[in-house]
C-alpha positions, -999 to +999 in steps of 0.1 A: +855-333+005+860-363+016+843-383+048+846-360+080+848-376+111+821-358+124+797-363+094+764-383+096+768-423+083+735-432+078+733-473+066+708-479+039+701-522+033+680-533+005+658-560+015+624-559-010+640-588-029+632-623-030+663-640-040+646-664-066+684-681-072+679-696-037+649-717-046+636-712-010+599-708+000+607-675+019+627-645+006+665-655+009+670-626+036+652-646+059+665-682+054+682-692+088+719-688+095+735-704+128+697-696+143+689-664+132+675-650+094+702-642+073+691-602+075+692-602+115+729-608+113+738-580+092+713-553+106+728-565+138+764-554+121+755-527+110+739-514+142+769-522+165+790-502+148+797-466+164+804-447+133+766-457+120+739-432+136+710-448+116+697-480+097+669-476+070+657-510+059+634-515+021+615-543+027+590-557+002+551-544+005+540-579+014+572-588+035+556-609+069+588-615+083+608-583+093+589-577+124+600-609+140+634-599+140+650-583+174+667-560+156+632-546+141+625-533+178+656-509+174+648-472+177+678-464+152+659-485+127+637-472+100+618-491+078+602-479+043+589-499+010+609-510-012+604-512-052+607-537-078+645-533-082+675-528-060+679-493-074+647-482-065+646-491-031+676-478-022+665-447-042+633-448-016+656-457+015+674-427+003+645-403+004+638-405+044+669-389+047+669-351+056+705-341+065+719-324+036+755-332+047+749-374+055+767-400+038+749-431+032+767-462+033+747-489+013+747-526+023+737-557+011+708-574+034+724-611+022+761-600+032+757-612+068+800-618+071+809-583+071+831-569+096+837-538+118+875-537+104+859-535+069+837-504+076+866-488+096+887-491+064+863-477+044+849-446+062+889-440+066+898-442+032+871-428+018+877-397-006+852-369-024+841-389-048+830-415-023+844-455-022+836-490-023+847-519-010+863-543-036+884-572-043+910-575-070+902-604-094+924-634-086+914-655-116+922-658-150+892-641-167+881-656-201+854-633-222+829-659-238+809-654-272+772-661-280+779-701-279+798-700-248+830-705-261+863-689-252+866-655-271+897-644-258+910-640-227+903-608-202+936-590-187+929-589-149+955-568-138+932-538-134+898-556-126+878-561-091+852-574-075+827-545-064+814-557-027+795-537-009+786-516+018+796-486-011+798-450+007+783-419-008+770-383+002+732-396+004+718-363-014+744-367-046+732-406-047+695-403-043+702-375-070+722-399-090+697-429-092+664-406-097+684-392-130+693-428-139+656-440-132+641-414-156+667-424-182+658-458-180+694-469-172+702-502-160+720-495-125+735-532-106+752-510-075+755-471-064+790-468-079+772-476-116+749-449-105+774-422-096+798-434-126+767-422-147+774-388-135+812-385-140+824-398-105+852-421-100+846-437-065+875-451-049+882-489-047+889-500-010+900-536-005+880-558+014+881-589+031+872-621+007+851-634+033+822-608+030+805-628+008+768-624-008+746-653-001+732-658-035+731-698-038+727-727-015+764-729-012+768-698-001+749-702+031+769-730+041+800-710+031+789-682+050+779-706+081+815-719+081+826-677+081+809-667+111+821-699+130 
């Protein structure tokens, strides 16, 4: 059944990555953004939402930065040691959720511009098979050949960019990630794990400023959005 108004919503934030594409000397989630680490912005957005009862953060085994965040002292926040890949970190965080009927709201550590309105929309439009924030593709899409030349133009009418948060029943998502790990399947986001189980999550239109900080230019863009 769809998400009920009294259902427990627990945010999961995989934050064990190092962000190699940023080229920095510290993991990208700790790079400064308006005087605070990126992850601090992300966690504060989740902790401030009235429907989110708890936040579980998966950090790297040698993380020396998280304890200095002001949000680290929040009693609603739980820290676990993450894994090598994003899916591993999410799976390990989900194992800390005991409620059988809880829903997991999984959000990227490096998406600091998430709004309460987008969370509200995702919760309101979520269906029985879960939902993710996404954006319809606006640009013309090209399929390349192995020489990086255009092979053909891809019809964009039904294409969407997947965003986060992604919202699913916590136990079902944990099972899907465990099964994918055992099968050696490549999981790029939570929805892809659920799709392997035959689920068809709903696409909920999100804001374009909910960007993921991946490259240095993204950091400057996030500063503009937050300003």
